[in-house]
Structure formats: C-alpha cells, structure tokens
N, C-alpha and C positions, 0 to 999 in steps of 0.2 A: 232152524229159523223160527222166529216167533209167530204166534197165531193171535189174531184179534177176533173176538166174537161179539156180535151185536144182534140180539134176538136170535133168529134162525139162520143167520149168515155168519160164516167163519172165513176170515181172510188171512192168507199166508203172505208174509212180507219180509223184506230185509232192507237194511240201509247201510250206507258207508259214507265216509267223508264228513265234513262239517261246513257250516256256513248257512246261507239262506236256503230254505228247503226247496228241493226240486223233485217232484213226483214224476216218475218215468214209467211208461208202459211199453213193452216191446211189441213187435208185430206177432202175427200168428192167428189173426181173426179171432174167433170165439175161443181159441186155444192160446190166447195171449197169457204167458206166464213167465216168471222170472228166469226159469231155466232156458228160455229162448235167447237170452242175450248173446251168447257166443256166436249164434248164427245170423245176427243182424248185420246190416251193412257197416255199421260201426257200433261198438258197445259203449253206449252213453254212460252207463254206470262207471265204467273204467275211465272214460275220457274226462268226466266232469267231477270225479270224486275229490280232487284237490281244490275245487272251486266252490262246491255246493254240498249241502247235506242231501245226498242222493238216496231216494226211497223208491222201491219197486215192489210189485205185488203180483201174485197169481190172480187173474180175474175170476170172478164167480163162475164155477162149473167148467173151467178149462180142463179138458182131458189131459191127465198127467200132472195136473197141479193139485194143490191142497186147499184151495178156496172153494167152499160149497155154499149152496143156498137154494131157495126155491127158484122156479122158472117164472119170472114176472111178466106174464103175458100182457098185462094192461099197460105197463110202463117200462119196457125193456131198457131203453137208454137211460131213463131216469134212475133205474135201479143201479146201473153201473156207477153213475155219478154219486149216488147215495153211499155206495160202498167206498168209493174213493174219498169222499168227504168224511165218512165215518172213520176211516183210517187216520186222516189228518187230525180229526178231533181226538182220537185215541192217543195220538202222539203229542197232543198239546200244541198243534200248529194251526195258526190262523191263516195268514197269507202264505202263498207258495207259488212257485213256477210249476207249469205242467208241460211235459214233453211226451207226445204220444206218436208211436210209429203205427202205420197201417190203420187198424181199427181205432187206434188212439187219436186219429184225427177227429172222428165223430165224438169220441170221449171228451176231447179238449173243448169242442164247441158246446157240448151239453153242460160241461162244468161252467163255462163262461155264462151260459144262460141261467143256470140254477144258482150259482154263487158268484156273481161278477165281482163282488167286493173282496173275494178271497183269492182269485187267480190273478196274480200280478202280471203275468205274461204267459203266452202259450207258444209252443213249437209244434207244428203239424208236419211230421216227417213221413213222406210217402203216404199221404192220407187216402183212405178208401173213399169211394163215392160212386155215383152213377156213371157208368160208361155205356154210351149208346150202342157201341159195337158188341158189348158183353153185358147186357142189362141184368142178368141173373147170376153173375159171377159169385158174389158174396152169398146170396141165397142158396145157390147150389152147393157151395162148400159146406155151409151149415147143414143142409138137408142130407147130403150124401156122405159126409165124413164126420162132422162134429156130432150131429144128433144120434146116429146109430151107435157111435162109440160111447156116448154118455148113457144111453139106455142100457148098455151092458151092466152098468154099475148102479143104476137107479131104478129100483122096482116100483118106486112111487110115481114114475113118469111113463108116458106113452107117446107114440109118434104124433098123435093128434095135438098134444100139448106142444111138442117141438115145432110142428108146422105153424101153429097159432103164434108162437113166440117169434119164429123167423119172419112171418108176415108182418108182425109189429115192428121188427127191426128194419126190414128192407123193402116192404111193399105197401106201406101206408104213407104217413106224412113224410114229405121230402124224399120220396122214393126216387125222384129224378134229380136229386141233388146230393146232399151229404148225409142223408138218412136221419140224423139225430135232431136237427134244427131246421127251421125254415129260412128261406132267403130273406124274409122280412127281418128275422132276428139278426142275421149276419150283417145286413145293412145298418142295423142300429147298434151293433156290438162295439163298445168302446175299448175293449181289452186289447192291448198290443199283441200281435201275433206274427210269427215268422213262419212262412209256408215253404216246405221243401218238396216241390212237385216230383212226381214219378209218372211213369206211363206203362202200366200193365193192365190186364183185364180187371183187376180189383183196385189197383192204385190209379184212380182216374185222373188223368192230366186235365181234362176239361173241367171237372168239378173243382180241382185245386185252383186252377186259374180263375174260375168264377168267384171263389172265396176271396182271392187276392183282389179282384176287381170290385167286389161288393163291400168288403169290410173296410171301414174308414181308417183303421190303424193297422192294416196288414202290410207286410213286406214279403218279398220273395228272395230266396237264394237264386244262384245261377241254376240253369237247367240246360243240359244234364249236369249233375254234380257228383255222381257216385262212381262213374266208370274209370276216371283217371285219378291216380293217387294224389297228384298235386292239387287238383280241384277239390277232391274230397277233403284233404287237409285244410284247405282254405275255408271250406264250408263248415267244418267242425269248429274252426276258430271263429267264424262268423256267428255261429250259434252261441258260443261262449260269450263273445263280446256283446251280442244282443241281450242276453240274459243279464249280464252285469250292468248294462246301460239302463235296464228297467228294474233294477233292484230297488225296492222302497228304501227311503232314508230311514235310519234308525231313530 
C-alpha cells in the first residue's frame, strides 16, 4: 500500500474504483485504520467501489496502522483534517465526498469547517459525540487503551502528552456535543450531510440528532438501520443515492 509523506507526517492509504472521489474512514476511535473495514457494519470500500473512486487511510498514530506523526496537542482535530486534506492534495483531488464512521463523524464536521469548498457532501455513519450517560467513553478508551499501546512504540512520547492530547480532543471545546466543532458552526454549515444515527456509549444518539436538527442541509437515515438486513440494504442504497444526487456537475 502506498505511503504519502508531508513534513513529519506519513500517511498510509489505499484506493479502489473510479469516479468522483469518496474519502472513507472506518471506525475504531483513535485506532481508525484501513484494516478495520472487514469489521465494520458494512464495508463501504467494497459497497461503493463501482460507483466512486474510494480512498481510505490509516489515521495518524493508529495502533497497528502505518500512519505516523507528532501528537498535536494544540489542534488535534485540525491535524486530522490537515492529514486528510494533505492526502487529497497529494492525489490531485480538489472536491470530494467524505464518509466517516464513528470518530469519522467529528472528522467530517471538521473538514466541512476547514475546507467547505472542497467537501461536496458528507456521510456521518454512527458518529461519536457526547453521551450524557457515558460522558467519558471516548476519553477513557484513549487513556486506557490507545495511549498505553502507542507509548510502547514511541520513546519520544509520555503519558503527560497523551493526557493533554485527549483533553484537547474530548474535554475542551464542544465537549458536550460532537467534540470537533461548535454548535454555532453546525448551525451555519451549508454542506449537505446525511447522518446515520447509532446508540452506544460512544456513538451518541443525542448528539447525532442534535446535528440533524441544527444543520440546515442535514438529512437522516432511518433509525435503527443496521440490525435488520433489509433495512441495512435500503440504507446502503440511500447513501449511494444521496452521494450521486450531490455530485458536482462536470
């Protein structure tokens, strides 16, 4: 699989299919990486490869992945967006669709904030967000699982840096919402988005519904959508049709 390097960041990625570009990130929290696709509720790389140019990547510092870089304490969500935009630049892609599972929900919203002219439409699949019943679900996963594993292979880091990074991700701005952007931004965001709500400690139903209510061009799939095969099939087709309907004219 090819590697892309920009400064002190290296990104591992792969692509398949042809057509309008669709950047996809699987779930896995801070361990979001391309090898996670077989374990997702459906494999979007396989589902959409006949419709779009599907591109996926290991996120920076995902344990088990090949993408590496500094721990950006001051702008953690912005750094992910910069990695994703940097990959698109490397591939010569201007406009693209973005579909993010799990932590990819905040990724999508940060991309819409940072580069609204480049994201033609976004799909937020099982997006993470603040869950009042489990407020530290994402933080605890990073602190107890992701961080200690990363430190085994990174002598340049320490737990103090990990904690500061996790604080920046989950305990500062928009800690009671979707983490990466504010409610004011979502109210103003004109990018079309389709939200696929879930309801787990990390996949906050309440945050997903609030995004749908606030964003002027947001739509929702059915909920629940993933438990019954016929509804899942319908939802996959809905995603495909939504993206095709928002593909920019040539």
